[in-house]
C-alpha positions in Angstrom: -26.0 -49.8 -34.8 -25.5 -47.3 -31.9 -22.7 -48.9 -30.0 -19.9 -46.8 -28.6 -16.3 -47.9 -28.1 -14.6 -47.2 -24.8 -12.1 -45.0 -26.6 -14.6 -42.8 -28.3 -15.6 -39.5 -26.7 -19.3 -39.3 -25.9 -19.2 -35.6 -25.2 -17.3 -32.8 -26.7 -14.3 -31.9 -24.5 -14.5 -28.6 -22.8 -12.2 -26.1 -24.5 -10.1 -23.9 -22.3 -9.4 -20.4 -23.5 -5.7 -19.9 -24.3 -5.6 -16.3 -22.9 -5.9 -15.6 -19.2 -8.1 -12.9 -17.8 -6.9 -10.7 -15.0 -10.1 -11.1 -12.9 -9.9 -14.9 -12.9 -6.2 -15.2 -12.0 -5.3 -16.2 -8.5 -4.3 -13.7 -5.9 -0.7 -13.3 -4.9 -0.3 -14.6 -1.4 2.4 -12.1 -0.5 0.3 -9.0 -1.2 -2.3 -8.1 1.4 -5.7 -6.7 0.3 -6.0 -3.1 -0.5 -8.5 -2.6 2.3 -5.9 -3.7 4.9 -3.3 -1.3 3.3 -5.8 1.6 3.6 -6.6 0.7 7.2 -2.9 0.5 8.1 -2.1 3.8 6.5 -5.1 5.8 7.5 -5.6 4.6 11.1 -2.4 3.2 12.5 0.3 5.1 10.7 -1.5 8.5 10.7 -2.1 8.2 14.5 1.6 7.2 15.1 3.0 10.0 13.0 0.7 12.6 14.7 1.9 11.4 18.1 5.6 11.4 17.0 5.3 14.8 15.5 3.8 16.3 18.6 6.5 14.7 20.8 9.4 15.7 18.6 11.7 18.6 19.6 13.3 20.6 16.8 16.2 18.5 15.7 18.0 18.2 12.4 17.9 14.4 12.3 14.2 14.3 13.1 13.4 16.9 10.5 15.4 15.0 7.9 13.6 11.8 8.8 10.2 13.5 8.6 11.0 14.9 5.2 12.1 11.4 4.0 8.9 10.0 5.5 6.9 12.6 3.5 8.7 11.7 0.3 8.0 7.9 0.9 4.3 8.6 1.4 4.3 10.7 -1.8 5.9 7.8 -3.6 3.2 5.4 -2.3 0.5 7.8 -3.6 2.3 8.0 -7.0 2.6 4.2 -7.2 -1.1 3.8 -6.5 -2.3 6.5 -8.9 -0.6 8.4 -11.6 -2.1 11.8 -10.9 -0.2 14.3 -8.7 -1.4 16.0 -5.6 -2.9 19.5 -5.9 -0.7 22.6 -5.7 -2.0 23.5 -2.3 0.5 21.4 -0.3 1.1 22.8 3.2 4.6 24.2 3.9 5.0 22.9 7.5 6.0 19.3 7.9 3.3 18.1 10.2 0.3 19.2 8.1 2.3 18.3 5.0 2.6 14.7 6.2 -1.1 14.6 7.1 -1.9 15.9 3.6 0.3 13.3 2.0 -1.3 10.5 4.0 -4.8 11.7 2.9 -3.7 11.8 -0.7 -2.2 8.3 -0.5 -5.3 6.9 1.1 -7.4 8.5 -1.7 -5.1 7.0 -4.3 -5.3 3.6 -2.7 -9.1 3.9 -2.4 -9.3 4.5 -6.2 -7.9 1.0 -6.9 -10.2 -1.9 -7.8 -10.2 -4.1 -4.8 -11.2 -7.2 -6.9 -8.2 -6.8 -9.3 -5.7 -5.6 -6.8 -3.2 -8.3 -5.8 -4.0 -10.6 -8.7 -1.3 -11.8 -11.1 -1.4 -10.1 -14.4 -2.1 -12.3 -17.5 1.1 -13.8 -18.8 0.4 -12.7 -22.4 0.3 -9.0 -21.4 4.0 -9.0 -20.4 3.2 -6.7 -17.5 4.0 -6.8 -13.8 1.3 -6.2 -11.3 1.2 -2.8 -9.7 0.3 -4.4 -6.4 3.9 -5.4 -5.7 5.3 -1.9 -6.1 2.5 -0.4 -4.1 3.0 -2.9 -1.2 6.8 -2.2 -1.4 6.1 1.5 -1.1 3.9 0.9 1.9 6.7 -1.2 3.6 9.1 1.7 3.0 6.7 4.1 4.7 6.3 1.6 7.7 10.2 1.4 7.9 10.5 5.2 8.0 7.9 5.4 10.8 9.9 2.8 12.7 13.1 4.8 12.3 11.3 8.0 13.4 10.0 6.2 16.4 13.5 5.1 17.4 14.7 8.7 17.0 11.9 10.2 19.1 12.2 7.4 21.7 15.8 8.6 22.3 14.7 12.2 22.8 11.4 11.6 24.6 11.3 8.3 26.5 7.6 8.7 27.4 6.5 8.5 23.8 5.8 4.7 24.0 3.1 5.3 26.6 1.3 7.7 24.1 1.7 5.2 21.3 0.3 2.3 23.3 -2.8 4.3 24.4 -6.0 3.0 22.9 -7.5 5.6 20.6 
């Protein structure tokens, strides 16, 4: 007799693994892709900082903000990659910021774009590096905004340069 009862399982139930894998976890919606972050830093912010540095007159407040911007870019590079920059960092602030942006872009480029922005598995008890990297980028953007306001007070024509299409 080969009859089946309605409550019997005809097929073996699919077993779900108990452990999560990082590559299969969903992306965090509040973290943009790493490609966008590289594009923002390399194209937009690099261009803005170069224009602001060329428009800036020697001023203590502007110099202090440029130094804090450089430190924020270095923190972004450190958050993305654990290696430090080489020992040949330029002494002047303009080339130093350009060097720091290049190092940060290289560090962001070394990240795995597929895994970046995904939630870490719960059983690893780790936080995602993506949140701290995105936070560091937001701090860099805020420093550029502050620097723009300072330069705007000194040189009112800087907005025309910033709005020019590259």
